[in-house]
All heavy atoms as TSV, in Angstrom:
chain	resi	resn	atom	element	x	y	z
A	1	GLN	N	N	-13.759	-0.977	-11.034
A	1	GLN	CA	C	-12.640	-1.164	-11.932
A	1	GLN	C	C	-11.545	-1.938	-11.225
A	1	GLN	O	O	-11.408	-1.873	-10.011
A	1	GLN	CB	C	-12.094	0.176	-12.384
A	1	GLN	CG	C	-13.066	0.952	-13.245
A	1	GLN	CD	C	-12.487	2.302	-13.641
A	1	GLN	OE1	O	-11.473	2.727	-13.118
A	1	GLN	NE2	N	-13.131	2.941	-14.567
A	2	LYS	N	N	-10.762	-2.638	-11.974
A	2	LYS	CA	C	-9.643	-3.394	-11.411
A	2	LYS	C	C	-8.419	-2.498	-11.295
A	2	LYS	O	O	-8.102	-1.739	-12.193
A	2	LYS	CB	C	-9.300	-4.589	-12.292
A	2	LYS	CG	C	-10.311	-5.692	-12.215
A	2	LYS	CD	C	-9.801	-6.906	-12.947
A	2	LYS	CE	C	-10.744	-8.061	-12.730
A	2	LYS	NZ	N	-10.193	-9.296	-13.281
A	3	SER	N	N	-7.746	-2.631	-10.182
A	3	SER	CA	C	-6.504	-1.904	-9.966
A	3	SER	C	C	-5.349	-2.732	-10.515
A	3	SER	O	O	-5.329	-3.947	-10.388
A	3	SER	CB	C	-6.295	-1.673	-8.473
A	3	SER	OG	O	-4.999	-1.162	-8.239
A	4	LYS	N	N	-4.390	-2.070	-11.097
A	4	LYS	CA	C	-3.190	-2.748	-11.586
A	4	LYS	C	C	-2.047	-2.607	-10.580
A	4	LYS	O	O	-0.925	-2.991	-10.850
A	4	LYS	CB	C	-2.800	-2.192	-12.936
A	4	LYS	CG	C	-3.890	-2.403	-13.983
A	4	LYS	CD	C	-3.310	-2.637	-15.338
A	4	LYS	CE	C	-4.383	-2.718	-16.390
A	4	LYS	NZ	N	-5.106	-3.935	-16.420
A	5	ALA	N	N	-2.343	-2.050	-9.403
A	5	ALA	CA	C	-1.326	-1.895	-8.362
A	5	ALA	C	C	-0.953	-3.255	-7.802
A	5	ALA	O	O	-1.788	-4.143	-7.679
A	5	ALA	CB	C	-1.843	-0.993	-7.250
A	6	ASP	N	N	0.315	-3.422	-7.441
A	6	ASP	CA	C	0.770	-4.672	-6.838
A	6	ASP	C	C	0.280	-4.822	-5.410
A	6	ASP	O	O	-0.011	-5.918	-4.962
A	6	ASP	CB	C	2.302	-4.747	-6.847
A	6	ASP	CG	C	2.860	-5.122	-8.204
A	6	ASP	OD1	O	2.155	-5.788	-8.981
A	6	ASP	OD2	O	4.004	-4.749	-8.489
A	7	ILE	N	N	0.228	-3.699	-4.670
A	7	ILE	CA	C	-0.210	-3.717	-3.280
A	7	ILE	C	C	-1.209	-2.588	-3.059
A	7	ILE	O	O	-0.930	-1.438	-3.392
A	7	ILE	CB	C	0.986	-3.559	-2.312
A	7	ILE	CG1	C	1.980	-4.709	-2.500
A	7	ILE	CG2	C	0.504	-3.485	-0.867
A	7	ILE	CD1	C	3.258	-4.568	-1.716
A	8	VAL	N	N	-2.352	-2.940	-2.493
A	8	VAL	CA	C	-3.389	-1.951	-2.195
A	8	VAL	C	C	-3.698	-2.026	-0.707
A	8	VAL	O	O	-3.879	-3.115	-0.160
A	8	VAL	CB	C	-4.677	-2.232	-3.006
A	8	VAL	CG1	C	-5.783	-1.263	-2.634
A	8	VAL	CG2	C	-4.390	-2.187	-4.497
A	9	VAL	N	N	-3.742	-0.862	-0.054
A	9	VAL	CA	C	-4.120	-0.770	1.354
A	9	VAL	C	C	-5.284	0.204	1.438
A	9	VAL	O	O	-5.164	1.352	1.005
A	9	VAL	CB	C	-2.949	-0.272	2.237
A	9	VAL	CG1	C	-3.389	-0.154	3.694
A	9	VAL	CG2	C	-1.746	-1.189	2.111
A	10	LEU	N	N	-6.400	-0.260	1.984
A	10	LEU	CA	C	-7.590	0.584	2.139
A	10	LEU	C	C	-7.932	0.700	3.614
A	10	LEU	O	O	-7.818	-0.277	4.361
A	10	LEU	CB	C	-8.777	-0.025	1.399
A	10	LEU	CG	C	-8.616	-0.237	-0.105
A	10	LEU	CD1	C	-9.793	-1.010	-0.659
A	10	LEU	CD2	C	-8.476	1.090	-0.812
A	11	ALA	N	N	-8.375	1.888	4.012
A	11	ALA	CA	C	-8.786	2.109	5.402
A	11	ALA	C	C	-10.111	2.849	5.403
A	11	ALA	O	O	-10.342	3.745	4.591
A	11	ALA	CB	C	-7.737	2.925	6.142
A	12	SER	N	N	-10.979	2.442	6.320
A	12	SER	CA	C	-12.258	3.109	6.511
A	12	SER	C	C	-12.604	3.034	7.993
A	12	SER	O	O	-12.818	1.938	8.521
A	12	SER	CB	C	-13.350	2.439	5.671
A	12	SER	OG	O	-14.585	3.073	5.891
A	13	GLY	N	N	-12.622	4.180	8.639
A	13	GLY	CA	C	-12.882	4.177	10.074
A	13	GLY	C	C	-11.796	3.423	10.807
A	13	GLY	O	O	-10.636	3.803	10.770
A	14	THR	N	N	-12.164	2.332	11.420
A	14	THR	CA	C	-11.194	1.525	12.171
A	14	THR	C	C	-10.877	0.195	11.484
A	14	THR	O	O	-10.290	-0.693	12.089
A	14	THR	CB	C	-11.706	1.257	13.597
A	14	THR	OG1	O	-12.944	0.553	13.511
A	14	THR	CG2	C	-11.879	2.541	14.381
A	15	MET	N	N	-11.265	0.053	10.244
A	15	MET	CA	C	-11.022	-1.195	9.503
A	15	MET	C	C	-9.980	-0.969	8.404
A	15	MET	O	O	-9.961	0.063	7.756
A	15	MET	CB	C	-12.307	-1.694	8.856
A	15	MET	CG	C	-13.357	-2.140	9.849
A	15	MET	SD	S	-12.810	-3.483	10.931
A	15	MET	CE	C	-12.431	-4.756	9.750
A	16	LEU	N	N	-9.150	-1.980	8.201
A	16	LEU	CA	C	-8.129	-1.982	7.154
A	16	LEU	C	C	-8.270	-3.239	6.309
A	16	LEU	O	O	-8.606	-4.303	6.830
A	16	LEU	CB	C	-6.727	-2.000	7.769
A	16	LEU	CG	C	-6.286	-0.813	8.598
A	16	LEU	CD1	C	-5.038	-1.182	9.386
A	16	LEU	CD2	C	-6.004	0.355	7.695
A	17	VAL	N	N	-7.958	-3.105	5.028
A	17	VAL	CA	C	-7.926	-4.240	4.118
A	17	VAL	C	C	-6.708	-4.072	3.217
A	17	VAL	O	O	-6.411	-2.967	2.769
A	17	VAL	CB	C	-9.201	-4.315	3.235
A	17	VAL	CG1	C	-9.116	-5.449	2.229
A	17	VAL	CG2	C	-10.441	-4.447	4.084
A	18	THR	N	N	-5.989	-5.157	2.976
A	18	THR	CA	C	-4.891	-5.137	2.012
A	18	THR	C	C	-5.111	-6.212	0.961
A	18	THR	O	O	-5.680	-7.258	1.232
A	18	THR	CB	C	-3.510	-5.389	2.661
A	18	THR	OG1	O	-3.485	-6.690	3.213
A	18	THR	CG2	C	-3.188	-4.362	3.712
A	19	LYS	N	N	-4.616	-5.933	-0.228
A	19	LYS	CA	C	-4.650	-6.883	-1.337
A	19	LYS	C	C	-3.270	-6.855	-1.965
A	19	LYS	O	O	-2.724	-5.785	-2.224
A	19	LYS	CB	C	-5.722	-6.460	-2.347
A	19	LYS	CG	C	-5.771	-7.312	-3.594
A	19	LYS	CD	C	-6.483	-8.615	-3.320
A	19	LYS	CE	C	-6.711	-9.376	-4.599
A	19	LYS	NZ	N	-5.878	-10.526	-4.759
A	20	VAL	N	N	-2.677	-8.022	-2.177
A	20	VAL	CA	C	-1.340	-8.137	-2.755
A	20	VAL	C	C	-1.424	-9.017	-3.997
A	20	VAL	O	O	-1.946	-10.136	-3.936
A	20	VAL	CB	C	-0.348	-8.728	-1.714
A	20	VAL	CG1	C	0.999	-8.978	-2.340
A	20	VAL	CG2	C	-0.228	-7.805	-0.524
A	21	SER	N	N	-0.911	-8.514	-5.111
A	21	SER	CA	C	-0.956	-9.268	-6.367
A	21	SER	C	C	-0.037	-10.487	-6.305
A	21	SER	O	O	0.874	-10.571	-5.472
A	21	SER	CB	C	-0.523	-8.375	-7.535
A	21	SER	OG	O	0.873	-8.127	-7.464
A	22	LYS	N	N	-0.251	-11.421	-7.194
A	22	LYS	CA	C	0.584	-12.611	-7.296
A	22	LYS	C	C	2.038	-12.222	-7.573
A	22	LYS	O	O	2.964	-12.804	-7.013
A	22	LYS	CB	C	0.033	-13.536	-8.402
A	22	LYS	CG	C	0.889	-14.754	-8.660
A	22	LYS	CD	C	0.829	-15.741	-7.508
A	22	LYS	CE	C	1.555	-17.014	-7.892
A	22	LYS	NZ	N	2.506	-17.442	-6.873
A	23	GLU	N	N	2.222	-11.219	-8.419
A	23	GLU	CA	C	3.570	-10.777	-8.760
A	23	GLU	C	C	4.297	-10.240	-7.524
A	23	GLU	O	O	5.471	-10.520	-7.305
A	23	GLU	CB	C	3.531	-9.704	-9.857
A	23	GLU	CG	C	3.062	-10.222	-11.204
A	23	GLU	CD	C	1.541	-10.402	-11.312
A	23	GLU	OE1	O	0.789	-9.897	-10.436
A	23	GLU	OE2	O	1.100	-11.057	-12.266
A	24	ALA	N	N	3.598	-9.459	-6.688
A	24	ALA	CA	C	4.205	-8.929	-5.464
A	24	ALA	C	C	4.479	-10.057	-4.468
A	24	ALA	O	O	5.487	-10.039	-3.769
A	24	ALA	CB	C	3.317	-7.859	-4.847
A	25	GLN	N	N	3.588	-11.041	-4.411
A	25	GLN	CA	C	3.810	-12.193	-3.538
A	25	GLN	C	C	5.075	-12.931	-3.957
A	25	GLN	O	O	5.854	-13.380	-3.110
A	25	GLN	CB	C	2.621	-13.143	-3.583
A	25	GLN	CG	C	1.373	-12.600	-2.928
A	25	GLN	CD	C	0.205	-13.530	-3.163
A	25	GLN	OE1	O	0.265	-14.692	-2.808
A	25	GLN	NE2	N	-0.851	-13.009	-3.766
A	26	ASP	N	N	5.284	-13.051	-5.260
A	26	ASP	CA	C	6.473	-13.727	-5.767
A	26	ASP	C	C	7.756	-12.994	-5.362
A	26	ASP	O	O	8.820	-13.602	-5.283
A	26	ASP	CB	C	6.414	-13.846	-7.291
A	26	ASP	CG	C	5.353	-14.827	-7.766
A	26	ASP	OD1	O	4.850	-15.630	-6.934
A	26	ASP	OD2	O	4.997	-14.779	-8.963
A	27	ARG	N	N	7.624	-11.682	-5.094
A	27	ARG	CA	C	8.774	-10.877	-4.658
A	27	ARG	C	C	8.866	-10.819	-3.133
A	27	ARG	O	O	9.694	-10.109	-2.584
A	27	ARG	CB	C	8.692	-9.472	-5.243
A	27	ARG	CG	C	8.845	-9.427	-6.759
A	27	ARG	CD	C	8.986	-8.009	-7.279
A	27	ARG	NE	N	7.884	-7.133	-6.924
A	27	ARG	CZ	C	6.766	-6.954	-7.636
A	27	ARG	NH1	N	6.594	-7.624	-8.760
A	27	ARG	NH2	N	5.831	-6.126	-7.232
A	28	GLY	N	N	7.999	-11.570	-2.423
A	28	GLY	CA	C	8.084	-11.666	-0.975
A	28	GLY	C	C	7.036	-10.899	-0.196
A	28	GLY	O	O	7.024	-10.956	1.033
A	29	ALA	N	N	6.159	-10.151	-0.856
A	29	ALA	CA	C	5.114	-9.415	-0.136
A	29	ALA	C	C	4.056	-10.387	0.387
A	29	ALA	O	O	3.755	-11.396	-0.255
A	29	ALA	CB	C	4.466	-8.387	-1.058
A	30	HIS	N	N	3.503	-10.099	1.544
A	30	HIS	CA	C	2.493	-10.953	2.175
A	30	HIS	C	C	1.452	-10.045	2.811
A	30	HIS	O	O	1.780	-9.271	3.723
A	30	HIS	CB	C	3.169	-11.832	3.226
A	30	HIS	CG	C	2.286	-12.877	3.815
A	30	HIS	ND1	N	1.284	-12.586	4.720
A	30	HIS	CD2	C	2.254	-14.219	3.624
A	30	HIS	CE1	C	0.679	-13.708	5.066
A	30	HIS	NE2	N	1.258	-14.716	4.414
A	31	ALA	N	N	0.217	-10.101	2.346
A	31	ALA	CA	C	-0.841	-9.213	2.838
A	31	ALA	C	C	-1.051	-9.358	4.338
A	31	ALA	O	O	-1.230	-8.355	5.041
A	31	ALA	CB	C	-2.147	-9.486	2.095
A	32	GLY	N	N	-1.036	-10.564	4.866
A	32	GLY	CA	C	-1.249	-10.785	6.293
A	32	GLY	C	C	-0.174	-10.143	7.149
A	32	GLY	O	O	-0.467	-9.511	8.165
A	33	ASN	N	N	1.079	-10.286	6.737
A	33	ASN	CA	C	2.179	-9.681	7.488
A	33	ASN	C	C	2.117	-8.155	7.409
A	33	ASN	O	O	2.369	-7.467	8.402
A	33	ASN	CB	C	3.528	-10.174	6.959
A	33	ASN	CG	C	3.732	-11.646	7.174
A	33	ASN	OD1	O	3.060	-12.277	7.983
A	33	ASN	ND2	N	4.651	-12.227	6.426
A	34	LEU	N	N	1.800	-7.641	6.236
A	34	LEU	CA	C	1.713	-6.201	6.039
A	34	LEU	C	C	0.620	-5.588	6.910
A	34	LEU	O	O	0.854	-4.620	7.630
A	34	LEU	CB	C	1.455	-5.892	4.562
A	34	LEU	CG	C	1.222	-4.426	4.197
A	34	LEU	CD1	C	2.423	-3.567	4.587
A	34	LEU	CD2	C	0.928	-4.303	2.712
A	35	ILE	N	N	-0.569	-6.169	6.865
A	35	ILE	CA	C	-1.682	-5.597	7.629
A	35	ILE	C	C	-1.445	-5.707	9.127
A	35	ILE	O	O	-1.834	-4.821	9.896
A	35	ILE	CB	C	-3.028	-6.217	7.220
A	35	ILE	CG1	C	-4.176	-5.295	7.649
A	35	ILE	CG2	C	-3.278	-7.546	7.864
A	35	ILE	CD1	C	-4.966	-4.759	6.532
A	36	LYS	N	N	-0.797	-6.773	9.557
A	36	LYS	CA	C	-0.507	-6.932	10.988
A	36	LYS	C	C	0.395	-5.807	11.471
A	36	LYS	O	O	0.170	-5.222	12.523
A	36	LYS	CB	C	0.142	-8.292	11.244
A	36	LYS	CG	C	0.424	-8.554	12.697
A	36	LYS	CD	C	0.991	-9.937	12.906
A	36	LYS	CE	C	1.251	-10.183	14.378
A	36	LYS	NZ	N	1.818	-11.499	14.615
A	37	GLU	N	N	1.416	-5.479	10.696
A	37	GLU	CA	C	2.340	-4.413	11.064
A	37	GLU	C	C	1.646	-3.046	11.060
A	37	GLU	O	O	1.842	-2.247	11.973
A	37	GLU	CB	C	3.532	-4.391	10.116
A	37	GLU	CG	C	4.533	-3.303	10.400
A	37	GLU	CD	C	5.279	-3.457	11.720
A	37	GLU	OE1	O	5.433	-4.583	12.204
A	37	GLU	OE2	O	5.702	-2.427	12.272
A	38	ILE	N	N	0.824	-2.785	10.066
A	38	ILE	CA	C	0.096	-1.503	10.011
A	38	ILE	C	C	-0.841	-1.392	11.207
A	38	ILE	O	O	-0.862	-0.376	11.904
A	38	ILE	CB	C	-0.701	-1.377	8.699
A	38	ILE	CG1	C	0.230	-1.362	7.492
A	38	ILE	CG2	C	-1.559	-0.107	8.716
A	38	ILE	CD1	C	-0.493	-1.550	6.166
A	39	ALA	N	N	-1.634	-2.423	11.447
A	39	ALA	CA	C	-2.617	-2.396	12.536
A	39	ALA	C	C	-1.947	-2.266	13.900
A	39	ALA	O	O	-2.444	-1.546	14.773
A	39	ALA	CB	C	-3.480	-3.650	12.489
A	40	THR	N	N	-0.829	-2.935	14.099
A	40	THR	CA	C	-0.115	-2.860	15.368
A	40	THR	C	C	0.276	-1.422	15.684
A	40	THR	O	O	0.200	-0.986	16.829
A	40	THR	CB	C	1.133	-3.767	15.345
A	40	THR	OG1	O	0.711	-5.115	15.154
A	40	THR	CG2	C	1.937	-3.668	16.623
A	41	ARG	N	N	0.676	-0.677	14.677
A	41	ARG	CA	C	1.069	0.722	14.875
A	41	ARG	C	C	-0.107	1.601	15.288
A	41	ARG	O	O	0.101	2.711	15.772
A	41	ARG	CB	C	1.718	1.272	13.612
A	41	ARG	CG	C	3.065	0.633	13.336
A	41	ARG	CD	C	3.645	1.114	12.032
A	41	ARG	NE	N	4.901	0.454	11.772
A	41	ARG	CZ	C	6.005	1.088	11.406
A	41	ARG	NH1	N	6.004	2.388	11.257
A	41	ARG	NH2	N	7.113	0.413	11.186
A	42	ALA	N	N	-1.327	1.138	15.081
A	42	ALA	CA	C	-2.524	1.891	15.467
A	42	ALA	C	C	-3.276	1.179	16.591
A	42	ALA	O	O	-4.477	1.380	16.766
A	42	ALA	CB	C	-3.424	2.111	14.254
A	43	GLY	N	N	-2.585	0.328	17.323
A	43	GLY	CA	C	-3.189	-0.327	18.477
A	43	GLY	C	C	-4.169	-1.427	18.147
A	43	GLY	O	O	-5.023	-1.758	18.963
A	44	GLY	N	N	-4.046	-2.019	16.992
A	44	GLY	CA	C	-4.982	-3.078	16.612
A	44	GLY	C	C	-4.281	-4.357	16.245
A	44	GLY	O	O	-3.123	-4.570	16.584
A	45	GLY	N	N	-4.986	-5.192	15.532
A	45	GLY	CA	C	-4.430	-6.462	15.105
A	45	GLY	C	C	-5.232	-7.038	13.972
A	45	GLY	O	O	-6.336	-6.581	13.676
A	46	GLY	N	N	-4.665	-8.010	13.333
A	46	GLY	CA	C	-5.345	-8.664	12.219
A	46	GLY	C	C	-4.383	-9.572	11.504
A	46	GLY	O	O	-3.267	-9.801	11.956
A	47	GLY	N	N	-4.800	-10.068	10.395
A	47	GLY	CA	C	-3.964	-10.956	9.610
A	47	GLY	C	C	-4.758	-11.526	8.461
A	47	GLY	O	O	-5.877	-11.091	8.196
A	48	GLY	N	N	-4.163	-12.466	7.793
A	48	GLY	CA	C	-4.856	-13.071	6.667
A	48	GLY	C	C	-3.920	-13.842	5.774
A	48	GLY	O	O	-2.806	-14.196	6.149
A	49	ARG	N	N	-4.395	-14.064	4.592
A	49	ARG	CA	C	-3.671	-14.856	3.599
A	49	ARG	C	C	-2.585	-14.011	2.923
A	49	ARG	O	O	-2.554	-12.803	3.076
A	49	ARG	CB	C	-4.664	-15.342	2.554
A	49	ARG	CG	C	-5.811	-16.156	3.115
A	49	ARG	CD	C	-6.738	-16.649	1.996
A	49	ARG	NE	N	-7.077	-15.609	1.048
A	49	ARG	CZ	C	-8.269	-15.001	0.959
A	49	ARG	NH1	N	-9.244	-15.314	1.783
A	49	ARG	NH2	N	-8.482	-14.071	0.052
A	50	PRO	N	N	-1.737	-14.641	2.136
A	50	PRO	CA	C	-0.709	-13.884	1.414
A	50	PRO	C	C	-1.303	-12.873	0.428
A	50	PRO	O	O	-0.705	-11.831	0.175
A	50	PRO	CB	C	0.070	-14.964	0.659
A	50	PRO	CG	C	-0.141	-16.208	1.448
A	50	PRO	CD	C	-1.536	-16.090	2.005
A	51	ASP	N	N	-2.495	-13.152	-0.107
A	51	ASP	CA	C	-3.070	-12.274	-1.124
A	51	ASP	C	C	-4.058	-11.247	-0.579
A	51	ASP	O	O	-4.257	-10.199	-1.183
A	51	ASP	CB	C	-3.756	-13.094	-2.215
A	51	ASP	CG	C	-4.958	-13.871	-1.701
A	51	ASP	OD1	O	-4.930	-14.326	-0.540
A	51	ASP	OD2	O	-5.924	-14.024	-2.461
A	52	MET	N	N	-4.683	-11.495	0.568
A	52	MET	CA	C	-5.679	-10.576	1.105
A	52	MET	C	C	-5.768	-10.718	2.620
A	52	MET	O	O	-5.698	-11.823	3.141
A	52	MET	CB	C	-7.043	-10.836	0.481
A	52	MET	CG	C	-8.064	-9.813	0.815
A	52	MET	SD	S	-9.520	-10.084	-0.224
A	52	MET	CE	C	-10.441	-8.649	0.236
A	53	ALA	N	N	-5.925	-9.574	3.305
A	53	ALA	CA	C	-5.995	-9.600	4.767
A	53	ALA	C	C	-6.836	-8.440	5.275
A	53	ALA	O	O	-7.005	-7.437	4.584
A	53	ALA	CB	C	-4.593	-9.522	5.355
A	54	GLN	N	N	-7.352	-8.597	6.500
A	54	GLN	CA	C	-8.162	-7.572	7.152
A	54	GLN	C	C	-7.658	-7.343	8.564
A	54	GLN	O	O	-7.090	-8.247	9.180
A	54	GLN	CB	C	-9.622	-8.005	7.243
A	54	GLN	CG	C	-10.303	-8.198	5.929
A	54	GLN	CD	C	-11.757	-8.636	6.113
A	54	GLN	OE1	O	-12.222	-8.854	7.212
A	54	GLN	NE2	N	-12.459	-8.764	5.006
A	55	ALA	N	N	-7.906	-6.143	9.079
A	55	ALA	CA	C	-7.522	-5.830	10.446
A	55	ALA	C	C	-8.411	-4.729	10.983
A	55	ALA	O	O	-9.053	-3.997	10.214
A	55	ALA	CB	C	-6.062	-5.383	10.500
A	56	GLY	N	N	-8.418	-4.618	12.282
A	56	GLY	CA	C	-9.106	-3.526	12.954
A	56	GLY	C	C	-8.110	-2.775	13.814
A	56	GLY	O	O	-7.125	-3.343	14.279
A	57	VAL	N	N	-8.355	-1.478	14.001
A	57	VAL	CA	C	-7.485	-0.672	14.853
A	57	VAL	C	C	-8.302	-0.082	15.997
A	57	VAL	O	O	-9.494	0.167	15.849
A	57	VAL	CB	C	-6.766	0.442	14.062
A	57	VAL	CG1	C	-5.876	-0.148	13.002
A	57	VAL	CG2	C	-7.735	1.410	13.455
A	58	LYS	N	N	-7.658	0.112	17.127
A	58	LYS	CA	C	-8.338	0.657	18.298
A	58	LYS	C	C	-8.142	2.159	18.411
A	58	LYS	O	O	-8.995	2.857	18.933
A	58	LYS	CB	C	-7.822	-0.024	19.565
A	58	LYS	CG	C	-8.171	-1.490	19.627
A	58	LYS	CD	C	-7.607	-2.137	20.863
A	58	LYS	CE	C	-7.937	-3.624	20.827
A	58	LYS	NZ	N	-7.285	-4.353	21.901
A	59	ASP	N	N	-7.013	2.668	17.927
A	59	ASP	CA	C	-6.695	4.084	18.054
A	59	ASP	C	C	-6.748	4.748	16.683
A	59	ASP	O	O	-5.751	4.803	15.971
A	59	ASP	CB	C	-5.325	4.255	18.694
A	59	ASP	CG	C	-5.031	5.687	19.086
A	59	ASP	OD1	O	-5.716	6.609	18.594
A	59	ASP	OD2	O	-4.115	5.883	19.903
A	60	GLU	N	N	-7.920	5.245	16.336
A	60	GLU	CA	C	-8.108	5.868	15.025
A	60	GLU	C	C	-7.177	7.065	14.831
A	60	GLU	O	O	-6.794	7.386	13.717
A	60	GLU	CB	C	-9.568	6.297	14.869
A	60	GLU	CG	C	-10.043	6.331	13.452
A	60	GLU	CD	C	-11.533	6.567	13.340
A	60	GLU	OE1	O	-12.296	6.198	14.250
A	60	GLU	OE2	O	-11.932	7.120	12.305
A	61	GLY	N	N	-6.776	7.700	15.930
A	61	GLY	CA	C	-5.864	8.832	15.865
A	61	GLY	C	C	-4.479	8.459	15.366
A	61	GLY	O	O	-3.753	9.296	14.829
A	62	LYS	N	N	-4.073	7.209	15.551
A	62	LYS	CA	C	-2.758	6.746	15.095
A	62	LYS	C	C	-2.809	6.131	13.699
A	62	LYS	O	O	-1.776	5.783	13.133
A	62	LYS	CB	C	-2.197	5.714	16.071
A	62	LYS	CG	C	-1.841	6.292	17.414
A	62	LYS	CD	C	-1.235	5.226	18.302
A	62	LYS	CE	C	-0.865	5.796	19.654
A	62	LYS	NZ	N	-0.336	4.757	20.545
A	63	LEU	N	N	-4.007	6.006	13.143
A	63	LEU	CA	C	-4.154	5.341	11.844
A	63	LEU	C	C	-3.419	6.088	10.738
A	63	LEU	O	O	-2.760	5.469	9.916
A	63	LEU	CB	C	-5.636	5.172	11.493
A	63	LEU	CG	C	-5.944	4.438	10.205
A	63	LEU	CD1	C	-5.303	3.056	10.198
A	63	LEU	CD2	C	-7.450	4.322	10.018
A	64	ARG	N	N	-3.503	7.409	10.707
A	64	ARG	CA	C	-2.826	8.185	9.652
A	64	ARG	C	C	-1.327	7.917	9.669
A	64	ARG	O	O	-0.730	7.667	8.626
A	64	ARG	CB	C	-3.112	9.679	9.844
A	64	ARG	CG	C	-2.307	10.625	8.980
A	64	ARG	CD	C	-2.290	10.417	7.486
A	64	ARG	NE	N	-3.587	10.171	6.903
A	64	ARG	CZ	C	-3.773	9.556	5.729
A	64	ARG	NH1	N	-2.748	9.135	5.026
A	64	ARG	NH2	N	-4.965	9.365	5.258
A	65	SER	N	N	-0.697	7.968	10.832
A	65	SER	CA	C	0.748	7.731	10.882
A	65	SER	C	C	1.079	6.285	10.508
A	65	SER	O	O	2.109	6.025	9.885
A	65	SER	CB	C	1.333	8.094	12.248
A	65	SER	OG	O	0.817	7.262	13.248
A	66	ALA	N	N	0.215	5.353	10.863
A	66	ALA	CA	C	0.426	3.950	10.476
A	66	ALA	C	C	0.355	3.807	8.963
A	66	ALA	O	O	1.184	3.115	8.357
A	66	ALA	CB	C	-0.613	3.057	11.147
A	67	LEU	N	N	-0.613	4.469	8.335
A	67	LEU	CA	C	-0.730	4.410	6.873
A	67	LEU	C	C	0.440	5.121	6.203
A	67	LEU	O	O	0.912	4.689	5.148
A	67	LEU	CB	C	-2.057	5.008	6.422
A	67	LEU	CG	C	-3.295	4.190	6.789
A	67	LEU	CD1	C	-4.566	4.980	6.480
A	67	LEU	CD2	C	-3.302	2.857	6.073
A	68	ASP	N	N	0.918	6.214	6.801
A	68	ASP	CA	C	2.067	6.924	6.239
A	68	ASP	C	C	3.320	6.049	6.235
A	68	ASP	O	O	4.230	6.272	5.451
A	68	ASP	CB	C	2.337	8.206	7.025
A	68	ASP	CG	C	1.311	9.295	6.753
A	68	ASP	OD1	O	0.556	9.191	5.756
A	68	ASP	OD2	O	1.243	10.253	7.561
A	69	ALA	N	N	3.359	5.040	7.102
A	69	ALA	CA	C	4.525	4.165	7.209
A	69	ALA	C	C	4.466	2.962	6.280
A	69	ALA	O	O	5.385	2.136	6.281
A	69	ALA	CB	C	4.677	3.689	8.651
A	70	VAL	N	N	3.421	2.838	5.465
A	70	VAL	CA	C	3.267	1.652	4.607
A	70	VAL	C	C	4.475	1.448	3.702
A	70	VAL	O	O	4.995	0.339	3.592
A	70	VAL	CB	C	1.965	1.721	3.791
A	70	VAL	CG1	C	1.935	0.662	2.698
A	70	VAL	CG2	C	0.754	1.564	4.700
A	71	GLY	N	N	4.962	2.501	3.055
A	71	GLY	CA	C	6.140	2.371	2.170
A	71	GLY	C	C	7.353	1.859	2.924
A	71	GLY	O	O	8.081	0.982	2.440
A	72	GLU	N	N	7.558	2.384	4.118
A	72	GLU	CA	C	8.664	1.956	4.974
A	72	GLU	C	C	8.515	0.483	5.386
A	72	GLU	O	O	9.481	-0.273	5.379
A	72	GLU	CB	C	8.672	2.858	6.210
A	72	GLU	CG	C	9.540	2.451	7.339
A	72	GLU	CD	C	9.262	3.323	8.572
A	72	GLU	OE1	O	9.062	4.526	8.426
A	72	GLU	OE2	O	9.238	2.753	9.675
A	73	ILE	N	N	7.288	0.087	5.713
A	73	ILE	CA	C	7.028	-1.300	6.117
A	73	ILE	C	C	7.292	-2.248	4.957
A	73	ILE	O	O	7.927	-3.296	5.124
A	73	ILE	CB	C	5.584	-1.444	6.627
A	73	ILE	CG1	C	5.385	-0.640	7.921
A	73	ILE	CG2	C	5.226	-2.913	6.845
A	73	ILE	CD1	C	3.924	-0.458	8.312
A	74	ILE	N	N	6.832	-1.888	3.776
A	74	ILE	CA	C	7.043	-2.728	2.591
A	74	ILE	C	C	8.541	-2.849	2.288
A	74	ILE	O	O	9.036	-3.941	2.014
A	74	ILE	CB	C	6.272	-2.172	1.373
A	74	ILE	CG1	C	4.767	-2.332	1.602
A	74	ILE	CG2	C	6.706	-2.875	0.089
A	74	ILE	CD1	C	3.912	-1.610	0.591
A	75	ALA	N	N	9.253	-1.737	2.359
A	75	ALA	CA	C	10.684	-1.747	2.057
A	75	ALA	C	C	11.457	-2.600	3.053
A	75	ALA	O	O	12.442	-3.248	2.690
A	75	ALA	CB	C	11.224	-0.321	2.053
A	76	ALA	N	N	11.014	-2.625	4.316
A	76	ALA	CA	C	11.707	-3.395	5.355
A	76	ALA	C	C	11.480	-4.891	5.216
A	76	ALA	O	O	12.239	-5.686	5.759
A	76	ALA	CB	C	11.269	-2.933	6.743
A	77	ASN	N	N	10.420	-5.284	4.518
A	77	ASN	CA	C	10.117	-6.709	4.396
A	77	ASN	C	C	10.532	-7.144	3.053
A	77	ASN	O	O	10.557	-7.773	2.325
A	77	ASN	CB	C	8.633	-6.965	4.650
A	77	ASN	CG	C	8.284	-6.678	6.097
A	77	ASN	OD1	O	8.932	-7.180	6.986
A	77	ASN	ND2	N	7.286	-5.859	6.315
């Protein structure tokens, strides 16, 4: 099914994926910047296009706190 969410962040194991709608991009959201910030908080890295990005993390133990900070990261950008 298609999500109507403007920003989607998915995590599985040590992999992250973000998807940002065109409407959210028009308001300044960027999937590559978002995923880079999330991954950095969990000892990883990544990036991508404004609409979709992927990243890997090295410290799976820090992933939960990194995901908990997504709202804060979005608000700061």
